[in-house]
C-alpha positions in Angstrom: -3.5 -14.0 8.9 -5.1 -11.4 6.5 -4.2 -13.0 3.3 -5.1 -16.3 2.3 -2.8 -17.8 1.0 -0.3 -17.5 3.5 2.3 -19.9 4.1 4.3 -19.5 7.5 7.7 -21.5 8.0 8.9 -20.9 12.0 12.3 -21.5 13.3 11.5 -23.3 16.9 8.3 -24.9 18.7 6.2 -22.4 20.4 3.5 -23.0 22.9 -0.1 -22.2 21.1 -2.7 -19.9 22.2 -6.5 -20.1 22.6 -8.3 -16.8 22.3 -7.5 -13.3 22.1 -5.5 -12.6 25.2 -2.5 -14.5 24.1 0.8 -13.4 25.6 2.8 -16.1 24.0 6.3 -14.5 22.2 6.7 -15.9 18.8 9.8 -17.2 17.1 11.5 -15.8 14.4 9.9 -16.8 11.1 9.2 -16.6 7.4 6.1 -15.5 5.6 5.0 -15.3 2.3 1.6 -14.1 0.8 0.6 -14.5 -2.5 -0.6 -17.0 -5.3 1.9 -19.3 -5.3 2.0 -23.6 -4.8 3.6 -24.8 -1.5 6.8 -25.6 -3.7 7.8 -22.2 -4.3 7.3 -21.0 -0.5 9.1 -23.5 0.7 11.8 -23.7 -1.9 11.8 -19.9 -1.4 12.5 -19.9 2.1 14.6 -23.3 2.4 17.5 -20.7 -0.3 16.4 -17.5 1.5 18.9 -18.7 4.5 15.9 -17.0 6.5 14.6 -17.9 10.0 12.2 -21.1 8.4 14.9 -21.8 5.9 15.7 -25.3 8.0 12.5 -26.5 8.8 11.0 -25.3 4.9 14.2 -27.6 3.5 13.0 -30.6 5.4 9.2 -30.0 4.4 10.3 -29.5 0.7 12.6 -32.8 1.0 9.2 -35.0 2.5 7.2 -33.5 -0.1 10.0 -33.9 -3.2 10.0 -38.0 -1.5 6.2 -38.4 -1.4 5.9 -37.3 -4.8 8.3 -40.6 -5.8 
């Protein structure tokens, strides 16, 4: 991450790394950088049908359910 805020939605689980000698291959992902809300980022990912669309849709649904 080189800018804040940065939103990332990955397509699948992955192994976390410790330190700078990481060899874990990253799964496909969607990324958005900028001064936007979480709702906007998740909505954009979900409607964009990219690699993180499915998990973004689930997160967006969970977030909306918590607001009720």
